[in-house]
N, C-alpha and C positions, 0 to 999 in steps of 0.2 A: 564565879558562881559554882557551888559544889552541889552535887546530887548524892543524897544519902542511899545507903544500900536498901533501905526499906522502900524508898520512892522508886528505885529501879524495879524492885519486885513488883510493886503495884503497877507500874507501866507495863511490865512484862505480862501480868494477868489480864490487864485490859486489852493489850493487843492479842493475847492468846484467845480472849473471849470474843473479840471481834472477828478473828480469824476463823475460829470454830463456826460462829454464826454465819459467816460468809460461805464457808465450805458447805455447811449443812444446807444453806439456801441453793447453792449450786447443784448439790445433789438432789434436791427436791425439784429444782427446775428440770434437770435431766430426766428425772424419773417421770415427771409429767409429760415430757416430749420424747421419750425414748423410742417409741415406735416409729414416729415420723422421722426422727433424727437417723435411726438405723436404716430406714427404707431409703431415704435420700442418699446417705453415705454409701450404701451399697450400690445404688444405681450410678453413683459417681465413680466408684471403684471399677464396676463392670465397664463402664463407657470408656474410661481411661486405661483399661487393662494393658493394651499394647504399650503405652507410654510408661507405665509404673515399672516395668522391667528395664526401662532404658532412661531413666531420670537424668542421668549424668552424661548421656551419649547421644541423644536424639534431638533434632531441631529441624522443622520444616523450612527453615530460612526465612528470608524477607523480614516482615514486621516482628516475627517472634525473636529473631536475632538482634533486631534493633532494641526491642524491649529488654532483652537480657543484657545487652550492653548498657542500657539506661539504669538498670537496677545497679549494676557493679560500679558505674561511674558515680552515681549518687551516693553509694556507700563510701567510696573513697573520699568524697568531699565531705560527707558527715563525719568521717574519721580523721579529717584534716591530713589527707595523705596525697601530696603533690596536686593540690587543687587550690592554686592561689586566688582564682576568681571563679565562682560558681558558673556564671554564664559562658565562660570560655571553656567549652568541653574539649575532649581530646580526639574529636574527629573533625574532618575538613581542614586539618592543619594547613597553613598558618592562619586560617580565617578565625575572626573572633565572634563571640556570641553564639557559638554553634549549639549550645545546650537549649537556646531558645527557638531552634528550628522546629521543634515539636513539643509535645506535652512532657512535663518533667518527670512525673512518676515518683516524686520524692516520698510520699507516704508509703508507697509500695516498697521502696528501699528501706524505710525505717523498719517495717514489720519483718522484712527478710534479713535483717542484720544477724540474728541468731545463725542463720544458714550461712551467712558470709564468714562467720568465724568458724563454723563447722567445715565448709569447703568454700574456695573462691572461685569454683567453677560456675560461670554465669548460666550456663545451660541448665545445670541442676537447679539452681535457685528459681529460674523462670518457670521451669516445668512444675516445680512443687507449688509455686503461687498460683500458677494457672489452674491446677486441679483444685487447690483450696478455694480460690474465688468462685469456681463453678459451684462447688459445694455450697458455699455461702449464698450464692444467689437462690439456690433451691430451698436451703434451710431458713434463710430470713423470710422469704415469701411464705413458707409453711408456717413460721411463727405469726406472721400478720394474718394469714388466713384462719389460723386457729383462734386467734382473738376475735376477728370478724364474724366467724361461724359459731362462735360461743362453744368451742371445744370439739367440733365435729373433726375427728382424726383424719378420716380417709378422704374427705373432700379437701382438707388442708394439704394433705400429702399430694393430691392431684394438682392443686395450685402451685405447689412448690416444684414439682416436676416439670410442669409446663414452663414455669418462668426460668427454670434451669436448661431445659432441653428443647424448647421450642425452635422451629426453623430459623427465627431471628438470631437465636443464640449461636447456631451452627456457623453463621456467617462471620462471627466475631470471636471464634475460638482462640486465635492467636493474638488478640488485642487486649493486653491488660488493662488499658485505659477504658475500654468499654466494659470490661467485667467489673469495674469499680461501681456500676450501677447496682450492685447487691446492696448498696447503702440505701436506695430508695425505699424498698419495703421496710427496712429496718428504721429508717427516720420516720416514716409515717406511723409505724407502730409505736415508737416512743413518743410521738407528738399526741397521738390519740390516748396513749396511757396517761400522758401528763394532763391533758385536758380532763380526763376522767378522775384522776387521783390527786392531782396538784402536788406531786412530790418531787423534790429538787433533783433527786437522783437520775430522773429521766432527762432532765436538761443536761446534765453532765454527760450522759451517755450519748445524747444527741449531738453535744459539742464534739465529742471524739469522732463520731460517725461522720459528721460534716467535714471535719478537718481531714479525714481520710480522703474523701471523694474530692474535695476541693483541691487538695495537693496532688491528686492522681490524675485529673483530667478536666480541663477547661470546658471541653464539650459536655461531658457528663454532669458538670457542675451547673451549666446552664439548664440542662434538662431537669436536674433536681430542683433548681430554683423555681422553674415554671410549675413543676407538680406541687411542690410545698407551698408555693405562693397561692396557687388556686385552692389548696386544701385549707390552708389557715384562713385565707380571706372568705372562703365559702362557709367555713363553720362560723365565722363571725357575722357574715351577712345574714345567715339563717338564724343567728341568735342562739346557736348551740352552745357556744362558750362566751364568757365575759371578756372584756378588754384586756384585763390584767394577764390572764394566761396567753392571750395572743401577743401582747407586748413582749412577754418573757421570751416566747419562742422566736419572735422577730428579733429580739436582742441577741440571741444565741447565734442566729443566722448572720447578723451584722458583725458580731465579734469574729466569726470564722472568716467572713469576707475581708474584714480589716487585717486579719493575720496573713491572708494570701496577697494583700495589696502590694507589698513590696516586690514580689516576684511578678505579679500581674503588671505592674508599671513598666518593668524591664521588657515584657513581652510586648505591650502595646507600643513602646518606643521603637522596638526592633521592627515590629510589623510596619509601622509607618515609615521608618527610614528605608526599609528595603522593599516596600510595596509587596509585602508577603501575604496579603489577603487573597480570598478566592472570589471569582467572579460568578455571575449568575449562571453562566454556562457550566462552570464546575458544579454548581448546586444541582443543575438539571441532570447532568450526567450521573451524579450520586444521590439523586432524589428517587423517591418511589413513585410508581405510576398507579393508577387505580386497579389495574388487573394484577398488580403484584399482591394485593391483599386477598385475592382468590386463587392465586396460582400456587399449587402444592409444591412442597420441597421433595426432591427426588430421594432423599435419604429416609423417607417414611414409607409406610404401607401404601397409603393412598397415592403418594408420588410415584412409587413403582408401577401402579396400575395406571395412573394418568399418562405417564411418559411412555408407557408400552403401547398404549392406545393412540397416543399422539407423539410418534418418534421425532418428528420434525419441529415440535413446538419449542418456543424459547425456553430454555432450561432455568427453572427456579425463579427467576425475576428478571425484569428489564433494568432494574437498578443494579449497577456494576458492584456495589459495596455491600448491600445487605438484602435480606428477605423480609417481607412484610406480611407473609401469610401466617395468620394466627388461629386458623381453624374455624370452619363453618359451625361446628358445635359450640365453640366459644361465643360466636357471634350470636347464635340463636339463644343460648343461656343468658348472655348479657342483656339481650332484648327482652327476654321473658322476665328477668328480675326487674328491670326498669318499669315495664308495663305494670307488673303486679304492685310494685312499690308506689307507683303513680295512682293506681286505683285505691291504695290504702292510705293515701297521704293524709287523710282527714281523720285517721284513726285516733281515738282517745289515748291509745297506748303510748307513753313517751318513747319507748324503744322503737315503735313503728316510725314516729315522726322524726326522731334523731337519725335512724338508719337511712330513712328516705332522703333527707338532706345530704348525708354522706354518699348515697348512690348518686345523686344529682352532680355532686362535686367530682366523683369519680368519672362520671360521663363527660364532664367538662375537661377533665385531664386527658381522657381519651380523645376527644375531638382536637384539643390542643396538639397532641402528639401526632394525630393524623394529619392535620393541616400543616405542621412543620415539616413532616416527612415528605409531603408532596413537593415542597420547594416553591419557587416564586410564580411558576407557570404549570398549569395543568397538563399531566401526561396520562392519557388513557392507556396507552401501551408504551412504545419505546420513544416516541417523539412528542414534541410540545407545539409544533406548528401544524396547522390544518389548512387545507385548500378550501376557499369560499367561493371560487369561480373566477374566470378571466385571468388565471395566473396570480391571484391575490392570496397571499398567506396570512393567516391570523394566528395569534396566540391567545390563550385564555388565562388571565392573570388570577392568582390565588392569594389569600391573605398574607402569606409570608412575604410577598412583595413589599409589604408595609415595613417589615423588619429591615430589609435591604435598603429601604428608602429612609427610615427615621432611626434605625439602630445600626449604622455601619460598623459599630464596634464588634458586632458578631459575624463579621466577614471571615473569621477564622474557622467558621464551622463550614467545611466543604461537604462532608458527608451528612447532609441534612436527613437523609432517609433513616439514619440511626435514631432519630426522635421517635420512631414507630415503637420504641421500647416503652413509651408512656401509654400507648394503646394497649399493648401487651400487658403491662402492669395493671391497668384498669379492669382488663378482662379477667385476669387471674383474681382480682378482688371480688368482682361480681360473681365468679364461680364459687367462691367460698360462701356467699350469701345465697346460692342457688337452693340448697336443702331447706333452709328456713322459708324461703319464699314459695317454694313448692308446697310446703305445709300450709302456709297462709293462703295460697290459691285455692286449695281444697283439702281442709283438715280431715285426717284419718283416711287419706287416699290410699287405697289398698295396693295400688301399683307404684307407689312412691319409690320403694327400694329398687324395683326393676328399672325405673327411669333413671335413678342415679347411677346404677350399674351400666346401663346403656350409655350414658354420658361418659363414664370412665372408658368404656370400649371404644368409643368414638375418638376420645382424646388419644388413646394408644394408636388408633388406626390413623389419625390425621396428623398427629403432632410429634409423637415420640419417636426417637431415631431407632432404626432397626439394625444398626451396625456400630461397631466401635468408632472411637475418634478416627477421622480420616488421616491416613498416614502417607508420607511421601513415598514415591516409587524410585526415587533417586538413591543409590547406594550410599553416597556421602553423607546424606541426612542421617544416617545411623552411625556415623564415625566421628562424632563431635567430641571425642576426648581431646583434652588440652595438648596441641602439637608440641613436640619437643623444642622447636625453635622459639616458641613463646615462652616455654619455661626458662630457656636460656636467656632470653631478653629480660625477663622479670628478675633474673638473678644478677644482671649486670646494669645497674642504674644508668650508666653512661649511654646506653643505647636508647635513643630517642628521636623524634621527628622522623617518622618512617613513611615511605610510600611503598605500597603493596601492588604489584603489577602481575598481569597474567595475559596470556596470548589469546585465550578464548573468553568470551563474556561469562560463561557459566558451564556447569557440568551438564552432560547429556540428559535430556528429558526433565530438566528443571523447569517447572511451571512458576514457582516462586524464585526469586534471585538468592540462591544459596551462596554462591562464591562472593557476591557483593556484600551480602549480609555478614558472612564470615569474616570478612576484612575488618570489620568493626567489632564483631563479637569478641574477638580475643583482645582488642584493645581495652574492653571492660576488665579483662584478667590482668593484663600487664600494667594497665594504667599509664601507658605511653602515648604521645601524640602520633596520630597517623594521618596522612594526607587524605586518605580515603574516607568516605561518608556514605550514609544511606539515610534518607529523610524525606519528609514532604516537601521540604524547601531545599534547593541546591544553590550554592553560591554562583554568582555571574562568573562565566568562563571556567568554572571548574571542570566541566566535561572536555572542554578544548585543552585545558592543561593535562588532563589524563591522557587524551589521545596523543598529545605531544610526547608524553612519557613512554607510552606503549610502542609508539613509532620511534623507538630508541635511535638516536643518531650520536655516535660516540664524539663527534666534533662539537656538538652543541648542547645536547641534553645535560651532561654533567653541570655545565655552567647554568643552564636554566634551573636545575635542582638546587644548586647552591644559592642562587638569587632568591629561592623561596624557603631557605633554610632547611632543606631536606638533607638529613645526614646519613640515613641508611635506606637501603632498598631491600624488599622481600620480594622473591619471585615465586609464584605458585607453579611449581614444576608439573604437576598434574594437568595444568591448563596451558603450558607454555612450551610444549615439545615441538618437534620438527613438523607434526601434522596440524598444529594450531593455526589460527588466523595470522599469527605473528610468529613464524617458524624461527626467526633469528634472534628474538628477544632475549631469551635465556643466554644464548651464546655471546651476543653483543655486550650484555651487562657483565658476563663472567670475564670477557676480554678487557673491560674497561675499569671495573672496581675490584678491589680485593675482597675475597670471600671470607666472612667472619665465622659463619656456622652454616651447617647443612644437616637436614634430616631427610627422611624418606619422601616428604612432600614439598618442602620449603628450602630455599637457599637464601641466606642472609648476606648482604654486601654492604661495604661501607663506602659512602660518596667521598671521592677525593678530587 
């Protein structure tokens, strides 16, 4: 088939016309939203200021390092670089299926591929993505709020800032999988626009949005399905939309679910084979209590005052994983909007009836998030057992107990308190509707602007952080440039199957495991197998094997390492000197194995 020169010219003209129209559309979109975009961007930059100057050298450790490793390992697999089987990651060697120990972050790895080509430093990629996802959380909520508020710029900005910087978000700063929930307001906006305009482009955008979150986090995927399911079903039950649009949206969700099925099946099989689910006790530990919803965060103005007046109070929350305080001002605003909408539910105005049904749907989403966050048993404060007399202890079951009973497939959700994000999301949406319903409550109310200004002030007082992103006090957290030993390993492909040992568990004052996280962090850079690991699930006997290695015995340990196919050993010299818990570790390894390479902080040995 031959294409004539004239046809090529016509194709180029059509493409140029489409590209020009698309760019003009983007320019028009940004112009309409420039104020909110700039405010949220500036707030993000100010908050992350201390990190912005250390993008390639700072990591707090723990989950942040684990997520950074995940990004790099996924990128190597996407590029077909020493990744024969996706499920068999390069941590916890020689164990198999180690990528299934946690959430995969595949979509996050895809969007950061350009950074991978720019620099293969996993710390840089992780830090950039963390900041971008924070911005996206606020910006997407701002866009949804502006749609709901019919263009009210400043209340939309407030909704965006709350969804980005609320205390709940401060508990998940270093969890990329949790930050993928920025897709929730974006998906809701796309669905509402599709229901209104019935244009196919919104379905394509929805498809891309759901693909990101479904391949980023199983837990956030469940929360998304709950929220979107309630939204779509509610709009249909209230006859706001016809069946066909509902079926189209449901079809997009089904397509994305099918796309994730091959990976999901592997996770399910692994979980069953290794009993990797979490018990009700885990859910209680990481679930929210009632008082968590009214206990301020110490990084806000109200928190500083509260904990100064009550210095011995439980700090921030009884939940060990997240904070569920979303601000008394938002609770009052949400209740006000609901009451006024209820009083006007019989209005003849189509907008009033439609918005009322949407508000009811949002309230149901909030209730679902609240009940999920509580877990299977009610906690008023820190415990879920209550004395009823004569030494008898009782528990109060909650609706989530039915999930444990009838949907055991969701046992992988240990941190059920994170479901409180649905409560926060609904409150942000109701905040967007507040000016409209304040006007409906009393038209031409002369103090309306003062009330909205007061709400803004209370949001700042109760919810917005008064300090930069919390940074580690451990000096090593600021020195995460790629060590010379790992550059050497990357340049010598024969070096593989490595055990990393240290005499002390971690650096002084480390509250998050920095050394343990660092052991796998650089495996993301080198893409070599390491015996070490860091994850929510640990292979049986792994810790016993590690203890045997650090209790190094020249007569038996080399043979044990060979039996496990360990070919090289790295010693962290900063944690393995004479004053460490294992004062002879470095010397014993040096006397037993030939040294291959050494830098200021590490020594590499070959197992013989």
